[in-house]
Structures are given as C-alpha cells and as structure tokens.
VODRENBA-351079 format. One record per residue (C-alpha): residue number from 1; chain; x, y, z. Coordinates in Angstrom, 1 decimal. Example, Ala and Ser with C-alpha at 12.3 -4.5 7.8 and 13.67 -1.06 7.14 Angstrom:
BEGIN
<dogu resi="1" chain="A" xx="12.3" yy="-4.5" zz="7.8"/>
<dogu resi="2" chain="A" xx="13.7" yy="-1.1" zz="7.1"/>
This chain:
BEGIN
<dogu resi="1" chain="A" xx="62.2" yy="134.5" zz="46.1"/>
<dogu resi="2" chain="A" xx="65.5" yy="136.3" zz="45.4"/>
<dogu resi="3" chain="A" xx="67.1" yy="133.1" zz="44.1"/>
<dogu resi="4" chain="A" xx="64.2" yy="132.5" zz="41.7"/>
<dogu resi="5" chain="A" xx="64.4" yy="136.1" zz="40.5"/>
<dogu resi="6" chain="A" xx="68.1" yy="135.8" zz="39.8"/>
<dogu resi="7" chain="A" xx="67.6" yy="132.6" zz="37.8"/>
<dogu resi="8" chain="A" xx="64.8" yy="134.2" zz="35.8"/>
<dogu resi="9" chain="A" xx="67.0" yy="137.2" zz="35.0"/>
<dogu resi="10" chain="A" xx="69.9" yy="134.9" zz="34.1"/>
<dogu resi="11" chain="A" xx="67.7" yy="132.9" zz="31.7"/>
<dogu resi="12" chain="A" xx="66.4" yy="136.0" zz="30.1"/>
<dogu resi="13" chain="A" xx="69.9" yy="137.3" zz="29.6"/>
<dogu resi="14" chain="A" xx="71.1" yy="134.1" zz="28.0"/>
<dogu resi="15" chain="A" xx="68.1" yy="134.1" zz="25.7"/>
<dogu resi="16" chain="A" xx="68.8" yy="137.7" zz="24.6"/>
<dogu resi="17" chain="A" xx="72.5" yy="136.9" zz="24.0"/>
<dogu resi="18" chain="A" xx="71.7" yy="133.9" zz="22.0"/>
<dogu resi="19" chain="A" xx="69.3" yy="135.9" zz="19.8"/>
<dogu resi="20" chain="A" xx="72.2" yy="138.1" zz="18.8"/>
<dogu resi="21" chain="A" xx="74.8" yy="135.4" zz="18.5"/>
<dogu resi="22" chain="A" xx="72.7" yy="132.9" zz="16.4"/>
<dogu resi="23" chain="A" xx="73.5" yy="134.4" zz="13.0"/>
<dogu resi="24" chain="A" xx="77.2" yy="134.0" zz="13.6"/>
<dogu resi="25" chain="A" xx="76.9" yy="130.4" zz="14.6"/>
<dogu resi="26" chain="A" xx="74.4" yy="129.2" zz="11.9"/>
<dogu resi="27" chain="A" xx="75.0" yy="129.9" zz="8.2"/>
<dogu resi="28" chain="A" xx="72.5" yy="132.0" zz="6.4"/>
<dogu resi="29" chain="A" xx="69.9" yy="130.4" zz="4.1"/>
<dogu resi="30" chain="A" xx="71.9" yy="131.6" zz="1.0"/>
<dogu resi="31" chain="A" xx="75.1" yy="130.2" zz="2.4"/>
<dogu resi="32" chain="A" xx="73.5" yy="126.9" zz="3.2"/>
<dogu resi="33" chain="A" xx="72.0" yy="126.7" zz="-0.3"/>
<dogu resi="34" chain="A" xx="75.4" yy="127.5" zz="-1.8"/>
<dogu resi="35" chain="A" xx="77.2" yy="124.9" zz="0.3"/>
<dogu resi="36" chain="A" xx="74.6" yy="122.3" zz="-0.7"/>
<dogu resi="37" chain="A" xx="75.0" yy="123.2" zz="-4.4"/>
<dogu resi="38" chain="A" xx="78.8" yy="122.7" zz="-4.1"/>
<dogu resi="39" chain="A" xx="78.3" yy="119.4" zz="-2.4"/>
<dogu resi="40" chain="A" xx="75.9" yy="118.2" zz="-5.1"/>
<dogu resi="41" chain="A" xx="78.4" yy="119.2" zz="-7.8"/>
<dogu resi="42" chain="A" xx="81.0" yy="117.0" zz="-6.1"/>
<dogu resi="43" chain="A" xx="78.7" yy="114.0" zz="-6.2"/>
<dogu resi="44" chain="A" xx="78.1" yy="111.7" zz="-9.2"/>
<dogu resi="45" chain="A" xx="75.0" yy="112.6" zz="-11.1"/>
<dogu resi="46" chain="A" xx="74.4" yy="108.9" zz="-11.9"/>
<dogu resi="47" chain="A" xx="75.2" yy="107.7" zz="-8.4"/>
<dogu resi="48" chain="A" xx="74.5" yy="110.6" zz="-6.0"/>
<dogu resi="49" chain="A" xx="75.8" yy="108.6" zz="-3.0"/>
<dogu resi="50" chain="A" xx="79.3" yy="108.5" zz="-4.5"/>
<dogu resi="51" chain="A" xx="81.7" yy="111.3" zz="-5.2"/>
<dogu resi="52" chain="A" xx="82.1" yy="112.4" zz="-8.8"/>
<dogu resi="53" chain="A" xx="85.4" yy="111.1" zz="-10.3"/>
<dogu resi="54" chain="A" xx="87.8" yy="114.0" zz="-10.9"/>
<dogu resi="55" chain="A" xx="88.3" yy="113.1" zz="-14.6"/>
<dogu resi="56" chain="A" xx="84.6" yy="113.1" zz="-15.4"/>
<dogu resi="57" chain="A" xx="83.9" yy="116.8" zz="-15.5"/>
<dogu resi="58" chain="A" xx="80.9" yy="116.6" zz="-17.8"/>
<dogu resi="59" chain="A" xx="82.7" yy="117.9" zz="-21.0"/>
<dogu resi="60" chain="A" xx="82.3" yy="114.6" zz="-22.9"/>
<dogu resi="61" chain="A" xx="79.0" yy="113.6" zz="-24.4"/>
<dogu resi="62" chain="A" xx="77.0" yy="111.2" zz="-22.1"/>
<dogu resi="63" chain="A" xx="79.2" yy="111.9" zz="-19.1"/>
<dogu resi="64" chain="A" xx="77.0" yy="111.5" zz="-16.0"/>
<dogu resi="65" chain="A" xx="79.8" yy="110.7" zz="-13.5"/>
<dogu resi="66" chain="A" xx="79.3" yy="106.9" zz="-13.6"/>
<dogu resi="67" chain="A" xx="82.6" yy="105.2" zz="-12.8"/>
<dogu resi="68" chain="A" xx="82.1" yy="103.2" zz="-9.6"/>
<dogu resi="69" chain="A" xx="85.3" yy="101.2" zz="-10.2"/>
<dogu resi="70" chain="A" xx="87.4" yy="104.2" zz="-10.8"/>
<dogu resi="71" chain="A" xx="88.8" yy="103.3" zz="-14.2"/>
<dogu resi="72" chain="A" xx="89.1" yy="107.0" zz="-15.1"/>
<dogu resi="73" chain="A" xx="91.6" yy="107.4" zz="-12.3"/>
<dogu resi="74" chain="A" xx="94.1" yy="105.0" zz="-14.0"/>
<dogu resi="75" chain="A" xx="93.4" yy="105.0" zz="-17.7"/>
<dogu resi="76" chain="A" xx="93.2" yy="107.7" zz="-20.4"/>
<dogu resi="77" chain="A" xx="89.7" yy="109.0" zz="-20.6"/>
<dogu resi="78" chain="A" xx="89.8" yy="109.2" zz="-24.4"/>
<dogu resi="79" chain="A" xx="90.9" yy="105.6" zz="-24.6"/>
<dogu resi="80" chain="A" xx="88.1" yy="104.5" zz="-22.3"/>
<dogu resi="81" chain="A" xx="85.6" yy="106.4" zz="-24.5"/>
<dogu resi="82" chain="A" xx="87.0" yy="104.8" zz="-27.6"/>
<dogu resi="83" chain="A" xx="86.5" yy="101.3" zz="-26.0"/>
<dogu resi="84" chain="A" xx="82.9" yy="102.2" zz="-24.9"/>
<dogu resi="85" chain="A" xx="82.0" yy="103.4" zz="-28.4"/>
<dogu resi="86" chain="A" xx="83.4" yy="100.3" zz="-30.1"/>
<dogu resi="87" chain="A" xx="81.8" yy="97.9" zz="-27.7"/>
<dogu resi="88" chain="A" xx="78.5" yy="99.8" zz="-28.1"/>
<dogu resi="89" chain="A" xx="78.7" yy="99.7" zz="-31.9"/>
<dogu resi="90" chain="A" xx="79.5" yy="95.9" zz="-31.9"/>
<dogu resi="91" chain="A" xx="76.6" yy="95.2" zz="-29.6"/>
<dogu resi="92" chain="A" xx="74.2" yy="97.2" zz="-31.7"/>
<dogu resi="93" chain="A" xx="75.2" yy="95.1" zz="-34.7"/>
<dogu resi="94" chain="A" xx="75.1" yy="92.0" zz="-32.5"/>
<dogu resi="95" chain="A" xx="71.5" yy="92.7" zz="-31.4"/>
<dogu resi="96" chain="A" xx="70.4" yy="93.2" zz="-35.0"/>
<dogu resi="97" chain="A" xx="72.3" yy="90.1" zz="-36.0"/>
<dogu resi="98" chain="A" xx="70.6" yy="87.9" zz="-33.3"/>
<dogu resi="99" chain="A" xx="67.1" yy="88.9" zz="-34.5"/>
<dogu resi="100" chain="A" xx="68.0" yy="88.7" zz="-38.2"/>
<dogu resi="101" chain="A" xx="69.6" yy="85.3" zz="-37.9"/>
<dogu resi="102" chain="A" xx="66.4" yy="84.0" zz="-36.3"/>
<dogu resi="103" chain="A" xx="64.4" yy="84.7" zz="-39.4"/>
<dogu resi="104" chain="A" xx="67.1" yy="84.5" zz="-42.2"/>
<dogu resi="105" chain="A" xx="69.8" yy="81.9" zz="-42.5"/>
<dogu resi="106" chain="A" xx="72.2" yy="81.2" zz="-45.3"/>
<dogu resi="107" chain="A" xx="71.2" yy="78.1" zz="-47.4"/>
<dogu resi="108" chain="A" xx="74.4" yy="76.3" zz="-46.4"/>
<dogu resi="109" chain="A" xx="75.2" yy="73.4" zz="-44.1"/>
<dogu resi="110" chain="A" xx="75.8" yy="74.5" zz="-40.5"/>
<dogu resi="111" chain="A" xx="73.9" yy="77.8" zz="-40.8"/>
<dogu resi="112" chain="A" xx="70.4" yy="76.7" zz="-40.0"/>
<dogu resi="113" chain="A" xx="70.4" yy="77.0" zz="-36.2"/>
<dogu resi="114" chain="A" xx="68.3" yy="80.0" zz="-35.0"/>
<dogu resi="115" chain="A" xx="69.9" yy="80.1" zz="-31.5"/>
<dogu resi="116" chain="A" xx="73.0" yy="82.2" zz="-31.8"/>
<dogu resi="117" chain="A" xx="74.8" yy="80.6" zz="-28.8"/>
<dogu resi="118" chain="A" xx="74.5" yy="77.2" zz="-30.4"/>
<dogu resi="119" chain="A" xx="75.0" yy="78.5" zz="-34.0"/>
<dogu resi="120" chain="A" xx="78.5" yy="79.7" zz="-33.0"/>
<dogu resi="121" chain="A" xx="79.6" yy="76.1" zz="-32.6"/>
<dogu resi="122" chain="A" xx="77.9" yy="74.8" zz="-35.7"/>
<dogu resi="123" chain="A" xx="79.2" yy="77.4" zz="-38.2"/>
<dogu resi="124" chain="A" xx="82.3" yy="76.3" zz="-40.1"/>
<dogu resi="125" chain="A" xx="85.6" yy="77.3" zz="-38.6"/>
<dogu resi="126" chain="A" xx="86.6" yy="79.1" zz="-41.8"/>
<dogu resi="127" chain="A" xx="83.7" yy="81.5" zz="-41.4"/>
<dogu resi="128" chain="A" xx="84.6" yy="82.4" zz="-37.8"/>
<dogu resi="129" chain="A" xx="88.3" yy="83.0" zz="-38.8"/>
<dogu resi="130" chain="A" xx="87.1" yy="85.3" zz="-41.6"/>
<dogu resi="131" chain="A" xx="85.2" yy="87.4" zz="-39.1"/>
<dogu resi="132" chain="A" xx="88.1" yy="87.4" zz="-36.7"/>
<dogu resi="133" chain="A" xx="90.7" yy="88.6" zz="-39.2"/>
<dogu resi="134" chain="A" xx="88.3" yy="91.2" zz="-40.8"/>
<dogu resi="135" chain="A" xx="87.6" yy="92.8" zz="-37.4"/>
<dogu resi="136" chain="A" xx="91.3" yy="92.7" zz="-36.6"/>
<dogu resi="137" chain="A" xx="92.2" yy="94.4" zz="-39.9"/>
<dogu resi="138" chain="A" xx="89.5" yy="97.1" zz="-39.3"/>
<dogu resi="139" chain="A" xx="90.9" yy="97.8" zz="-35.8"/>
<dogu resi="140" chain="A" xx="94.5" yy="98.1" zz="-37.0"/>
<dogu resi="141" chain="A" xx="93.9" yy="100.1" zz="-40.2"/>
<dogu resi="142" chain="A" xx="91.3" yy="102.5" zz="-38.8"/>
<dogu resi="143" chain="A" xx="93.9" yy="103.6" zz="-36.1"/>
<dogu resi="144" chain="A" xx="96.8" yy="103.6" zz="-38.5"/>
<dogu resi="145" chain="A" xx="98.5" yy="100.9" zz="-36.4"/>
<dogu resi="146" chain="A" xx="98.3" yy="103.0" zz="-33.2"/>
<dogu resi="147" chain="A" xx="96.6" yy="100.9" zz="-30.6"/>
<dogu resi="148" chain="A" xx="98.0" yy="102.0" zz="-27.3"/>
<dogu resi="149" chain="A" xx="96.4" yy="104.8" zz="-25.2"/>
<dogu resi="150" chain="A" xx="99.7" yy="106.8" zz="-25.6"/>
<dogu resi="151" chain="A" xx="99.7" yy="107.1" zz="-29.3"/>
<dogu resi="152" chain="A" xx="96.1" yy="106.4" zz="-30.5"/>
<dogu resi="153" chain="A" xx="95.1" yy="110.1" zz="-30.2"/>
<dogu resi="154" chain="A" xx="98.5" yy="111.7" zz="-30.8"/>
<dogu resi="155" chain="A" xx="97.2" yy="113.3" zz="-34.0"/>
<dogu resi="156" chain="A" xx="94.2" yy="114.9" zz="-32.3"/>
<dogu resi="157" chain="A" xx="91.6" yy="112.3" zz="-33.4"/>
<dogu resi="158" chain="A" xx="88.5" yy="112.3" zz="-31.3"/>
<dogu resi="159" chain="A" xx="87.5" yy="109.0" zz="-29.6"/>
<dogu resi="160" chain="A" xx="85.4" yy="106.9" zz="-32.0"/>
<dogu resi="161" chain="A" xx="86.0" yy="109.2" zz="-35.0"/>
<dogu resi="162" chain="A" xx="87.1" yy="106.9" zz="-37.8"/>
<dogu resi="163" chain="A" xx="86.2" yy="109.3" zz="-40.6"/>
<dogu resi="164" chain="A" xx="83.1" yy="107.3" zz="-41.5"/>
<dogu resi="165" chain="A" xx="80.2" yy="109.7" zz="-42.2"/>
<dogu resi="166" chain="A" xx="78.6" yy="108.9" zz="-45.5"/>
<dogu resi="167" chain="A" xx="75.5" yy="110.9" zz="-44.7"/>
<dogu resi="168" chain="A" xx="77.5" yy="114.0" zz="-43.6"/>
<dogu resi="169" chain="A" xx="75.7" yy="114.0" zz="-40.2"/>
<dogu resi="170" chain="A" xx="78.7" yy="115.9" zz="-38.7"/>
<dogu resi="171" chain="A" xx="78.1" yy="118.9" zz="-41.0"/>
<dogu resi="172" chain="A" xx="76.1" yy="120.8" zz="-38.3"/>
<dogu resi="173" chain="A" xx="77.9" yy="121.1" zz="-34.9"/>
<dogu resi="174" chain="A" xx="74.6" yy="121.1" zz="-32.9"/>
<dogu resi="175" chain="A" xx="73.4" yy="118.0" zz="-34.8"/>
<dogu resi="176" chain="A" xx="76.8" yy="116.3" zz="-34.2"/>
<dogu resi="177" chain="A" xx="76.5" yy="116.8" zz="-30.5"/>
<dogu resi="178" chain="A" xx="73.0" yy="115.3" zz="-30.6"/>
<dogu resi="179" chain="A" xx="74.1" yy="112.3" zz="-32.6"/>
<dogu resi="180" chain="A" xx="77.1" yy="111.7" zz="-30.4"/>
<dogu resi="181" chain="A" xx="74.8" yy="111.5" zz="-27.3"/>
<dogu resi="182" chain="A" xx="72.3" yy="109.3" zz="-29.2"/>
<dogu resi="183" chain="A" xx="75.0" yy="106.9" zz="-30.3"/>
<dogu resi="184" chain="A" xx="76.3" yy="106.5" zz="-26.8"/>
<dogu resi="185" chain="A" xx="72.8" yy="105.9" zz="-25.3"/>
<dogu resi="186" chain="A" xx="71.9" yy="103.4" zz="-28.0"/>
<dogu resi="187" chain="A" xx="75.3" yy="101.7" zz="-27.6"/>
<dogu resi="188" chain="A" xx="74.9" yy="101.4" zz="-23.8"/>
<dogu resi="189" chain="A" xx="71.4" yy="100.0" zz="-24.2"/>
<dogu resi="190" chain="A" xx="72.7" yy="97.5" zz="-26.8"/>
<dogu resi="191" chain="A" xx="75.4" yy="96.3" zz="-24.5"/>
<dogu resi="192" chain="A" xx="72.8" yy="95.6" zz="-21.8"/>
<dogu resi="193" chain="A" xx="70.4" yy="94.1" zz="-24.3"/>
<dogu resi="194" chain="A" xx="73.0" yy="91.8" zz="-25.9"/>
<dogu resi="195" chain="A" xx="74.0" yy="90.5" zz="-22.5"/>
<dogu resi="196" chain="A" xx="70.3" yy="89.8" zz="-21.7"/>
<dogu resi="197" chain="A" xx="69.8" yy="88.0" zz="-25.0"/>
<dogu resi="198" chain="A" xx="72.9" yy="85.8" zz="-24.5"/>
<dogu resi="199" chain="A" xx="71.8" yy="84.8" zz="-21.0"/>
<dogu resi="200" chain="A" xx="68.2" yy="84.2" zz="-22.2"/>
<dogu resi="201" chain="A" xx="69.4" yy="81.9" zz="-25.0"/>
<dogu resi="202" chain="A" xx="71.8" yy="80.0" zz="-22.7"/>
<dogu resi="203" chain="A" xx="69.1" yy="79.4" zz="-20.1"/>
<dogu resi="204" chain="A" xx="66.0" yy="78.8" zz="-22.3"/>
<dogu resi="205" chain="A" xx="67.6" yy="77.4" zz="-25.5"/>
<dogu resi="206" chain="A" xx="65.2" yy="79.7" zz="-27.4"/>
<dogu resi="207" chain="A" xx="65.9" yy="82.5" zz="-29.9"/>
<dogu resi="208" chain="A" xx="64.8" yy="86.0" zz="-28.7"/>
<dogu resi="209" chain="A" xx="61.7" yy="86.4" zz="-30.8"/>
<dogu resi="210" chain="A" xx="60.6" yy="82.8" zz="-30.1"/>
<dogu resi="211" chain="A" xx="61.0" yy="83.4" zz="-26.4"/>
<dogu resi="212" chain="A" xx="58.8" yy="86.6" zz="-26.7"/>
<dogu resi="213" chain="A" xx="56.1" yy="84.8" zz="-28.6"/>
<dogu resi="214" chain="A" xx="56.2" yy="81.6" zz="-26.6"/>
<dogu resi="215" chain="A" xx="57.4" yy="82.3" zz="-23.2"/>
<dogu resi="216" chain="A" xx="58.5" yy="79.3" zz="-21.2"/>
<dogu resi="217" chain="A" xx="59.6" yy="79.5" zz="-17.6"/>
<dogu resi="218" chain="A" xx="62.9" yy="77.9" zz="-16.5"/>
<dogu resi="219" chain="A" xx="62.5" yy="74.3" zz="-15.6"/>
C-alpha cells in the first residue's frame, strides 16, 4: 500500500542519515582511547577506584597514589615522607630485634623473657629511659633542632636524608634511586610485619619463631 511504501522510504531515509551523522555523535576509537588514558591518569595506581591525590604526582620514589585518608591534602608531602621513612626504619630494626631477642638475651635479671610484649614490662625502667632519651637526642640532633614541617626542610634537605651513608651508596644517581625505592618497600613491609608480630604475641603469648615452629590455634 501507499502508506506502507511511505513508511519504508522514511525508515530508509533515517537509516541513511544516521550513517552520516554517527561519526559526529560517537567519538572515534583514538579519541576514546585518549579519554580513557586521561581518566586512568586521574585515578590512583594503588587504588584504581579512587581519584589520584593532587599532591601525589609520581615524582617521589614509591609514589603509587595511595592516600585514602587524604593526608597529602593537608600536610607537607616532604614531612609525610620523612615520617614514613622513620617509621619504616624503626620497624625494620624492631622486626630484627624481635627475632634476635628470642634467641639472644642479656645475662641480667629481667632480660630473659623471649616474648617482646611481655619483656617490655620486665626490663628495668632505667633501660627503657635510656632508649627513650637516645632516640629523642637522635631526632633533635639529626634535624638541627628543626622539627616542624615549616622549618625541617628549609635548607633543602631531602626527606630521610640524615647524611648517613658509610658505604657511599649514593655515589651513583641511578643506584640511589634504586636504593630509595628498596628502602621504602622494605620499610612498608616491616611496618606491616611488626604489627603482625605484635598482635601474634599478644594473642598467642609466643615469640615469632616459636609460633612458626609450634603453631597453636587460639583457644
């Protein structure tokens, strides 16, 4: 019929028109890939479902855009990196200390407990105060008395750089970049490991190596 013919011609005309108008409505494959790349750059590498914090631009060693609480939006990034490095270094020493203490103890009263969480309360108070004041002195002297984010790096000191390099590992710039990343990764792992050891000792009342050798489930 004439009506059916008109509908058929109209449908054909719309199909033809859409064939020419589609490229202007839909982005080209290259444009879509480019837009996707820009979107990915705006996302955190460590947590792709979150936006990358503006201050974490990838220039610092170990920067993978991990800042779910947004600390970098409110605190100086160098000061945060200094804190991360110091905590990582302390935890690396702490993990080594937990394992060493389990096998080697000073032949003095109060130093025989292998479980660090219990040994802390049995060690003489004088020994704990010595550790406290020694760490405090290192903190103050290494920064020249400058402890706030505003003045700690006023002289251009890099975060974590305390001038301690007896093996001259910083002589080669490429090696320095590699060691900076290695220290960060080891420090972050040590922070997680130390937390695990502490919880394990609190719950099982066993030292780390003893727990590995003689695993006992929680009662």
